[in-house]
N, C-alpha and C positions, 0 to 999 in steps of 0.2 A: 505494497500499501504508499508507502513511503517513498518507495523507485516512481510508483506511478504518478506519487504528488510531487513530486523531484520534474520527472519529464514533462509535466503538464506547467508545472510553471515556469520552465525552460522553454515551452512551446511560444507560451502568453508570452513571454519577458521577449521574445524572436520574435514575433509577428508585433509588438509593438514598434520595435529597431526597424523595421522593416517598411512598416505605415511612415514613421517618422520619418526616415528617408523619402521615401516618395514624395513625402510633404514638402522636405526641404531644399533637394534638388532643382526643382524647378523655381524655388525664389531666388539659387545661388547660381543659377547659371545664367547670359549677359541674354537679354531679349527679352519676351513675354510669353505669354503663351495665347495673349489677345492676337498678336501677328500672324498666329497660323490661322483663328478665325477672318481676319481681314483681306487673306489671302483668295477667301472667294469672292470678297464685295469690288466693284467698280471704281477707279477714282469718281465717277459721278455719284452713285451711292453714298461715297462717304461722306462727297459734295453736299449734298441734298438731306444728309444725318449729322449736324455736327454733334448730335448728346449719345451715337451708338456706340463709342469705345467705350464708357462709363455704360451703359448699357452691357455691354458684353461683360466689363467689370466684375460688373455685380452677380452677373448670370454664372460667371464661373470661380465666383467666390472670392473676387479681388475688393477695391475701392480702399478706402480710407481707415481701416478699421489694422487694429496693432497686431504682429505678427501672434501674438498669443490667442487673440480670440479671436483669428484666424483657425491657430489648430485644435485648439477644442470645437470649432464649427465642424471642421476636419472630420475629426473624432465621433463628433457627435453622426454627420451624416453618415460614415461606416457604419458606424454601428448600429442604421436603420439601411446601411444596404442599399443606399444613395450616393452613387458614384459621380452625379454631377452628369454634367454633357461633353461631349467627344469631342477637341480642338482640331483634329485630324478626320474627322469624320462629322462634324458640324453639318446640322444640329440635332445628330442621333445622338441619345442619352450613352453613356459608358458602357450599363446593364445591358444594355441592345446590343453593340456591338463586340460584346463580350457572349452576351447568348449564340451570337453569329459564327462565331471563331471556337468557341467551345467544343463544339463536336469534332471538329478535324484533331484538334489537341486530344481529346481522348482516345479518338481513331488510333492516332500517330502513337501514340504511346501506349496503348493497351500492346497491339500488334507487334509493337519493337520490344514492347518486354515479356511477349508471348514467347516471341520466336526468341528473345537471349535466353530465358530460361530451357527448351528447346534444344538448342544447340550448343549451350552453356553445357546443358547436364550431359549431351550425348559426347560432347568433347573428353567431357571431366573424367565418363565412365570409362570412355574409348582408351585415354592417359593413362587410368589405372592398373584396367586392364592388360598393357602393352609398354608397363613403365621404363620409360629410357630410350621407345620406339619414336618415329617423327614427328607424333603428333604431345607426344610429351616434351620433346625437343626442342617442338618449333613451333605449335600451335598454341603451347600454354603459357610458355613466355614474351610471346608476340603480343598476345591479349592485357598479360601482366603491364607489357611497355606500354602499351597506348593507354592502359585505365591508369599510368601512372601522371598523364596529361587531362588538363584541366576541360571540360568536355566544352566549353566555347571552343577551346584552341582546338582542339580537335575536329571540332564543327566549321570552325573557320579554316581549317588546312583543307578538307572536304571541300567546301564552298568555292576554293579558290581552285584546285586541282583538277578535281572530279564535274566542277560546274563549268568554273570559266571557262579554263584552257583545255581542257578534254570532251568539256558541253557533251558527257555522259547522262548528265543529268539538267533536269531545269533548276534555277536557282531564285524564282519571281514566282510569288502568289500560291495561293494553294491548289487552282486547279488555271487552264489556259481562258485567255481573254475570251470573250466573245459568249461562252458558255453560262447558262445559267441552271444553277445547283436544281436536283432533281436524281429522280430513282430512273436513270437512265445507263447504257453503256458507255454517251460516249461522256456522261461528265465522271461516272465513276472510275472508267479507266484514266483520267486524266488527274483525276484526284490524284489518284497512288500511286500516278508518273512521278505526279508532284511530289510523296512523300516519300519516297524510295532513297533518298538520299537524304533527307531525317533521318530515317530509319536505319541506318547503315549507321553514320554515327552512333546514335543510340547502341547500337549494336556493338560497336568497337568499344565503347565504353563501359557499357554495364555485363557484355559477356564474361569476362573474367571474370566474375563474382560466382555465378553460376557453376564454369569450369574446377576453380581451385577448390570449392567446397565439396564439389562433389569426388574431387583428385584424394584419395589421404593422403595422410602425411608419408614422410618417408620412415620414421620414428614407429608409427602406429602401423604401417606399412612391414618393417621389421618383427615387429614384435606378433602380427600374424601371419610370420613366417615360421618363426620361431617358436609359437606356441601350435602352428599345425608338425 
């Protein structure tokens, strides 16, 4: 019970730190979130509405309030699941943008974790069966080396070499331009095609965990040999 309480406190603290950083970063960066919204307006629209900037500032949570007041308001909105208006997809709410993109993330991560479990377990079992063989000597150390890199670094390498240089995988969007989401072969095949590179990166970073967990340690292996 104490372990569970400590973990719960840790995760709550980590969530608070993440939310605080998310609040501070846009305010420490040069420029303003309003600039992204104003890009959607023409100079004639801005000239015809001189008070539109203040209106947008109030809409996204800005204004003349102190940073502490904005911080308390921000946390209150988060607690009530009110994430405000998206500045990059204005005037869509952030919750709507999340709802549109979340299914792709769930599909991507779910399929990648399932494949990593199957592939990693198979590699670990074969490496344990053929200890010292090709799989045990090449695949397992190779996955361990890949897992030593941060996931974002591996993703950048895959994006640059496999996508940008070799053109093996698409590097933009979740599906091809001009397609509308729907349960049809054209859309599903396009979405799967765009998900292949992210799946490959996830497989490269987490398959090592399954393979090394399945493979018994040399100490345990030698003990089993002696007991036999």
